[in-house]
N, C-alpha and C positions, 0 to 999 in steps of 0.2 A: 777301734775296739775289736777284740778277737772273740768270736763266739765258740763255745765248746761244741763239740759234735757228739751226736748220739748214734751209736751203731746198734740197730735192733738185733736182739739175740734170737736164734732159731731154737725152738724147743723140739726135742725128740718126740715124734708123734706117739710112740708107744708109751713114753713117760707121761705125756699129756693125757692119753687115754686112761692110764692107771690112776692118775690124779683125779680124773673125772669120776672113775669108779669108786675110789676111796671117799670122794666128796659125797657121792650119793649115799654111801653107808653112814658117814659121819653126820649127815644132815637129815637122817631118817626121823629124828625127833625134833627138828627145828625147821623153820621156814627157809626155803632156798632163795638165793638171790635171783633177781631178774636177769634175763640174757642181754647181750648186746643186740640191739634191735634195728630192723629196717622198717621205716615208717613212710607213710604217704606214697606208697607205690601203687600206680594205677593197675587195674586188673587187665586192661587191654592196651595195645599199642597200635598206632597208625604207622605202618611201614613207611620208611623214608623220613620220619620225624624223630625228634629227640624227646625223651621223657626223663624225669628225674625223681629221686627219692632221698630221704634223710637217713643218716646213721646216728644212733643215739646210744649212750652208755647207761648202765643201771647205776643206782646209788652206790657210791664207792668212797671209802675213806683214804685220804692221804695219797692220792694218785699223782705221780710225777712224770710218767711216760706211758705211751700206749702205742701198740701196733695192731691194727685191725685189717684183716684181709676180707674183701668182698669177692665172691666167686660168681662168674657169669657163664652159663653154658646153655646148650640147646641140642636136641637130637636132630635138628635140621640146619642146613647151611654151614658156614665156616666161621669160627670165631676170628675176630680181627678183620673180617671181610664183610660178612652179612650182618654181623652184630658185634659191637665193641663198646667199651667205656669211652665216652666222649670227653668227660672232664670231671674233676672233683675239686671242690673248694671248701675251706673252713666254714663252718656254720656262721651266718651273718648275725645271729642273735643267740643268746644263751650258750655261747661256746664254752667248752669244758675248762680251758685255761684263760688266765687274764689277757694273754697275748696270743696272736696267731702267727707271730714272726717266724717260728720254726716249723710250722705246719708243712707237711710234704705229702705228695701222692705219687705213685708210680704204678704202671701197668706191666704185666708180664703175660705173654701168650704161652700157656703151658702145653696146649695141644690144639688140634684142629677144631675141637669143640669146647675148649675151656680157656677163659681169660681171667686174670686175677688183678684186682685193684688193691694196692696196699696203702693204707693211711697211717701216718705217723706224726707224732709231736712229743715235745718234752717241756716240762716246767720243773726247774731244779728244786723249787721249794715244796712242791706238793700241794694239792688242793682236795677238799672234800667235794665229791660230785653229788649234786642233789637234783632230782627230777623237777623240771619246771623252773630251775634256776640256772644251772650250768651243765646240763647233760648232753647237749647237742655237739656232734663231732663234725659232720660233713654233709654237704649237698652233692650228690653224685648223679651224673647224667649218662644215659646210654643212647646210642644211635643204632637204628636198624635200616637195612637196605630197602629200597622201594619194593623189590620183589620178594622180600622175606615173608614166609607164611608159617613159620614155626612157633613154638612156645618157648619162652626164655625161663630158665631156672636161676634164681638169685638167692644167695645165702651168705651168712657169715661163717668163715672157716674157724671153728673153735680150736683146731689143732695147732694153729700158728698164732693164736691170740696172745698178746703180751700186755699186761697191766701192772706196771712196777711202781714201787714207792720211791722216795727220795734218797734212800740209803746209797752209800758209795758203792757197795757191792749190790748189783741188781737183785732186787728182792720183790716177789709178787705181793700185791696188796692182800690184805687179810681175807677179802671176799673172793679171791681169784678162783679157787677150786670150784666154789659154788656157781660162779658166773660161767665158767667153762662148761660145767655140767648142764646148766640151763640153756646155754647156747647150742651145745651138741644136741639137746633134745628138741630144739625148735625146728619146725619144718621149713624147707626151702620155699620161697615164694615164687609164684608163676605169673608171667605176663604173656598173654596170647596176642598174636598179630591179627588185627582186624582191619582189612582194607577199607578206606573211606568210600562212601557211596559213589563218588565220582569215578573212582578207580574201578569199582564193580561195573558201573554203567559202561565204561570204556571197554572193559573186558568182554561184556556181553555183546556190545556193538561189534567188536572185532570178530567174535565167534559167529555172530549173525551174518557178517559180511562174507566170511569164509564159506558158510553153509549156502548162501545165495549164489556165490560164484560157482561152487561145485554143482549145485542143482542146474544152473544154466548150461554148464558145459555138458552135463549128461543129456539135457534136452536137445542140444544141438547135434549130439552124436546119434540120436535116434533117427531111423530111416523115415 
């Protein structure tokens, strides 16, 4: 059996920004759609260990394909070395589509401080996405180096978001502009590295040993 392939489209960032602005104007008298969300993210990370979070879609009608980019950055350390995406898998429960056969993820190192995780899937028939029923997309995990001491910023990139219906010509779902606007307005989430107590004790012990050695050397040099 031959499977059809789905090639994600890239949207012009300026066009996407304009769509978001127009959506804000058009939605001034109506309720805006919810954003693509990151859930269950811990507020702190133990360096050298893996932590994970979930990606969830808002309620959407007739969704047949998605592309969601998760951004990972920090003002300390190097992306891809001191912190990076470890893995991404389709949600084990309440997945958006009936099958996970075409779910795919890929990482891209954009700069020394930014890495991107792209999540994609397609269902040719189209489904209605309902929170609590089938809104879950992926479980994503991140790893940090043992000596990482910075703060991670994690967010959904609204500028590259794709939510298409089942039409032969790629067409965004009806709620797309509103979802983009809400996702753009959402703040990035932060995870701060907090060393485990054992690591802090080891660091203090090492510092104490250095101080004692220095003190003894000074005493020996005194006449």
